[in-house]
C-alpha positions in Angstrom: -1.2 7.6 12.1 -0.8 4.6 9.8 2.3 5.6 7.6 1.7 4.8 3.9 3.7 6.6 1.2 3.5 5.9 -2.6 5.5 7.8 -5.0 8.3 10.2 -5.7 11.4 11.0 -3.6 12.3 14.3 -2.0 14.1 15.0 1.2 14.3 17.4 4.4 16.8 17.9 7.3 16.1 18.8 10.6 18.4 19.1 13.4 21.6 17.1 13.1 20.6 14.8 10.4 18.0 13.8 7.6 14.9 12.5 8.7 13.2 9.8 6.4 9.2 9.3 6.6 9.2 6.8 9.1 11.8 8.4 11.4 9.9 11.6 11.2 6.8 9.9 12.3 8.4 8.1 15.2 10.4 11.2 16.5 7.1 13.7 16.5 4.0 11.8 16.5 4.5 8.8 18.8 3.3 10.0 22.1 2.3 8.0 25.3 -1.8 7.4 25.4 -3.8 10.6 26.1 -6.8 11.0 27.9 -8.4 8.5 30.3 -11.8 8.3 28.4 -10.2 8.0 25.1 -11.0 4.9 22.7 -8.2 2.3 22.6 -6.3 1.8 19.7 -3.5 -0.6 18.2 -0.1 1.2 18.1 0.7 3.7 15.3 2.8 1.8 12.5 0.0 -0.2 10.8 -2.0 0.2 7.9 -4.8 0.8 9.9 -5.3 1.8 13.6 -7.9 -0.4 15.2 -10.1 1.5 17.6 -12.0 -0.4 20.3 -15.5 1.4 20.7 -17.2 -0.8 23.4 -18.3 -4.0 22.0 -17.4 -2.9 18.4 -13.8 -2.4 16.6 -13.2 0.0 13.8 -10.2 0.0 11.4 -9.2 3.8 10.6 -6.9 5.0 7.9 -5.9 8.2 6.4 -3.8 8.9 3.3 -3.0 12.2 1.7 -2.3 12.3 -2.2 -1.0 15.3 -4.4 -1.0 16.0 -8.0 2.8 16.2 -8.8 3.7 13.5 -6.4 1.5 10.7 -6.0 -0.1 11.4 -9.8 1.4 12.8 -12.7 0.3 16.6 -13.0 -1.7 15.7 -16.1 -3.3 12.7 -14.6 -6.9 12.0 -15.8 -9.2 13.2 -12.9 -11.1 9.9 -13.3 -8.4 7.8 -12.5 -7.1 10.3 -9.6 -10.7 9.9 -8.0 -10.8 6.0 -8.3 -7.3 5.6 -7.0 -7.4 8.0 -4.5 -10.3 5.9 -2.7 -8.8 2.9 -3.6 -5.4 3.1 -1.6 -7.4 3.8 1.5 -9.5 0.8 0.7 -6.2 -1.3 0.3 -5.1 -0.5 4.1 -8.7 -1.5 5.1 -8.1 -4.7 3.1 -4.7 -5.3 4.9 -6.5 -5.3 8.3 -9.4 -7.5 7.2 -12.0 -4.8 7.7 -15.3 -4.3 5.8 -15.3 -0.7 4.3 -18.1 1.1 6.0 -17.5 5.0 5.3 -15.0 7.6 4.2 -14.4 11.2 4.4 -12.9 13.7 1.9 -10.9 16.8 2.2 -9.7 18.5 -0.9 -7.6 21.7 -1.8 -7.9 22.8 -5.3 -6.2 25.4 -7.1 -9.5 26.3 -8.9 -13.3 24.8 -8.9 -12.9 23.4 -12.3 -16.3 21.6 -13.2 -14.8 19.6 -15.7 -12.0 18.3 -13.7 -14.4 17.7 -10.7 -17.0 15.9 -12.7 -14.3 13.4 -13.8 -12.6 13.1 -10.1 -16.2 12.6 -8.6 -17.1 9.8 -11.1 -14.1 7.7 -10.3 -14.3 8.2 -6.7 -17.8 7.2 -6.5 -17.2 4.1 -8.9 -15.0 2.9 -6.4 -17.1 3.8 -3.4 -20.3 2.1 -5.1 -18.2 -0.8 -6.0 -16.8 -1.6 -2.5 -20.1 -0.3 -0.5 -18.0 2.5 1.2 -20.2 5.8 1.0 -19.1 9.3 1.4 -19.8 10.6 5.1 -18.5 14.3 5.0 -15.1 16.2 4.4 -14.1 19.7 3.5 -13.2 21.7 0.8 -10.3 24.6 0.5 -8.7 26.6 -2.1 -5.0 25.7 -2.7 -2.6 28.2 -1.7 -0.4 29.8 -4.8 3.2 29.7 -4.6 5.4 32.5 -6.0 2.4 33.4 -8.4 1.8 29.8 -9.9 -1.3 27.8 -8.8 -1.2 25.5 -6.0 -1.3 21.8 -6.3 -4.3 19.5 -5.9 -4.1 17.8 -2.7 -6.6 15.0 -1.6 -6.8 13.5 2.0 -9.3 10.7 2.6 -9.9 9.1 5.9 -11.9 5.5 5.3 -13.1 3.5 8.2 -13.9 -0.1 8.3 -15.3 -2.6 10.8 -13.6 -5.9 12.1 -15.4 -8.5 14.1 -14.0 -9.4 17.5 -10.2 -9.6 17.7 -10.3 -11.0 14.2 -7.8 -8.4 12.1 -4.5 -8.2 10.7 -1.5 -6.0 11.8 2.1 -5.9 10.8 3.2 -8.0 13.9 2.9 -11.4 14.2 5.0 -13.0 11.9 6.7 -15.9 13.1 10.1 -17.8 11.9 9.1 -20.9 9.7 6.0 -18.9 8.7 5.3 -18.9 4.9 5.5 -15.5 3.1 2.9 -14.9 0.4 1.6 -12.0 -2.0 -1.5 -11.4 -4.1 -1.4 -10.5 -7.9 1.8 -9.6 -9.6 3.6 -6.9 -8.0 5.9 -4.8 -10.1 3.5 -3.8 -12.7 2.4 -0.3 -11.4 6.2 0.8 -11.3 6.8 -0.8 -14.8 4.7 2.0 -16.1 6.1 5.0 -13.8 9.8 3.7 -14.8 9.0 4.1 -18.5 7.3 7.4 -18.2 10.5 8.7 -16.1 12.9 7.4 -18.9 14.3 4.8 -16.4 13.8 1.8 -19.0 11.6 1.1 -21.9 8.7 -1.3 -22.3 7.3 -2.8 -25.3 4.6 -0.4 -26.8 1.9 -2.8 -26.9 2.6 -3.7 -23.0 2.4 0.1 -21.9 -1.4 0.5 -21.6 -1.5 -2.8 -19.3 1.2 -1.3 -17.1 -0.3 2.2 -17.1 -3.6 0.8 -16.0 -2.3 -1.2 -13.1 -0.6 2.1 -12.2 -3.9 4.4 -12.5 -6.5 1.9 -11.3 -5.5 -0.3 -8.4 -7.7 -2.9 -7.1 -7.8 -3.0 -3.4 -8.1 -6.6 -2.2 -10.9 -6.2 0.3 -12.6 -9.4 -0.3 -9.2 -11.2 0.0 -8.2 -9.5 3.3 -11.7 -10.6 5.0 -10.7 -14.4 3.8 -7.0 -14.1 5.2 -7.7 -12.8 8.6 -8.6 -16.0 10.1 -5.0 -17.6 8.6 -2.5 -14.8 8.3 -0.1 -14.1 11.1 0.7 -10.6 9.9 -0.4 -8.4 6.5 0.3 -5.1 4.9 -0.4 -3.6 1.3 2.2 -2.9 -0.9 2.3 0.7 -1.4 6.3 1.6 -1.1 7.7 -1.6 -2.8 7.3 -5.2 -1.9 10.7 -5.6 -0.1 10.5 -2.2 1.6 6.9 -2.9 2.9 8.1 -6.2 4.0 10.7 -4.7 6.2 7.8 -3.1 8.3 6.6 -6.5 8.9 9.8 -7.6 9.8 10.6 -4.9 12.1 7.1 -4.9 13.9 7.3 -8.8 14.4 11.0 -8.9 15.3 12.0 -11.5 12.7 14.0 -11.6 9.4 12.9 -13.3 5.9 14.5 -15.2 2.9 12.5 -14.9 -0.1 12.9 -17.1 -3.6 13.0 -14.7 -6.9 12.0 -18.1 -9.0 8.6 -18.0 -6.9 7.4 -14.5 -7.7 4.4 -14.1 -9.8 5.0 -12.1 -12.7 2.6 -11.1 -15.3 3.0 -11.8 -18.9 3.9 -8.5 -19.8 6.6 -8.1 -16.8 8.4 -11.4 -18.1 9.0 -9.7 -21.5 11.2 -7.0 -19.7 15.2 -7.6 -19.1 15.8 -9.3 -15.9 17.4 -6.4 -14.0 14.3 -4.1 -14.7 12.0 -7.3 -13.7 13.7 -6.9 -10.2 13.8 -3.4 -10.0 10.0 -3.1 -10.6 8.9 -6.4 -8.5 10.8 -6.2 -5.5 11.6 -2.5 -4.9 8.7 -0.6 -7.4 5.6 0.1 -5.3 2.4 1.4 -6.0 0.4 -1.9 -6.8 -1.6 -2.3 -3.5 -1.5 -6.0 -3.5 -1.4 -7.7 -0.3 1.5 -9.1 1.5 1.1 -11.6 4.2 2.6 -14.5 6.3 0.9 -17.6 7.5 1.9 -20.9 9.3 3.0 -23.7 6.9 -0.2 -25.8 8.1 -2.0 -23.2 6.3 -1.0 -23.8 3.1 -3.7 -26.1 1.9 -6.5 -23.6 2.9 -4.7 -20.4 1.3 -4.0 -22.3 -1.8 -7.6 -22.9 -2.0 -7.9 -19.2 -2.6 -6.7 -19.5 -5.9 -9.7 -21.8 -6.9 -12.2 -19.4 -8.4 -10.8 -16.7 -6.9 -10.8 -13.3 -8.4 -7.1 -12.9 -7.4 -4.3 -15.4 -7.1 -2.0 -15.9 -4.1 1.9 -16.9 -4.3 4.2 -18.4 -1.7 7.6 -16.5 -2.3 9.4 -17.0 0.8 9.6 -17.8 4.5 10.2 -16.0 7.8 13.5 -16.3 9.6 15.0 -15.6 12.8 15.8 -12.0 13.7 19.6 -12.5 13.7 19.4 -13.5 10.0 19.6 -10.7 7.3 16.8 -10.4 4.9 17.7 -12.0 1.7 16.5 -12.5 -1.9 18.0 -15.4 -3.5 18.0 -16.2 -7.3 17.7 -19.4 -8.8 21.4 -20.6 -8.0 20.9 -19.7 -4.2 23.1 -16.4 -4.6 22.0 -13.2 -3.1 20.2 -10.4 -5.2 21.2 -6.9 -4.7 18.4 -4.7 -3.7 17.5 -1.6 -4.8 15.9 0.8 -2.1 12.0 1.2 -1.9 10.5 4.3 -1.9 10.2 6.3 1.2 9.0 10.1 1.4 11.7 12.8 2.6 14.5 9.6 2.3 
């Protein structure tokens, strides 16, 4: 059960205290292995579960997304369909897996042909681009609440193939490893923060930010190239620092990040420094890859920038677990961090 969250906050309480998304999973859904004949799997907590089926290893991920939580209520159905599959393909990319199939279950308040046409067009555009066909699923009517129509809810299970033991997890980072990121994280949240009225962005830049939020590109090809050099990897759904925290926890290490080295789009650079830090460090919803690798792999990784479709940038290094996670400004002073997104936190 990979634990990936994407958008707006809410909270619940259970027993003697509040549960956030990740403690909820650990408390109620992590169990000892069941069944002598079950397919062996990597542990819960990575972007994908890696199932060993004879001589074959399959990466499996599942994400549930809902209008009003992961998408605005009036979101274009085309971008909803495209993004719904993209976020699952991003998990496969973080494992270094080749997409092979997906399954779709969807709850709808009504069978609206116009909405379904746009949704399916976006969905299958992503499926065709990444050679990942639909192989089954289910549909149901979303339950109404207090006489109001239920919310559209989309659940996708995507599957990919990995070769031998050549795949990536969140565990494996070691002190001294470099920390790298693909693309320009923070762009997606710049759109969401603007929509929510948290800050303003230039009118001419909003369409760029919104496109980055609505139609992220899963880094499938990059993930397959990284699996021979990376020691740990995850995708950025909840915020760069928050998702790095999952790597640090699984690998039992810490990290130092250098703000001056972070890649930022030209549009991001036009925002106030405080807004840039909020978006880039904690915003989330980018679906870029965040990974670690030994220093002796720098040249090999930097070569990926030559003619590659996406740039990768070194932003920090892994430190021993005894040290706290730090993000340092150009003067070497620690930057105060905003919390990354966490369902139920």
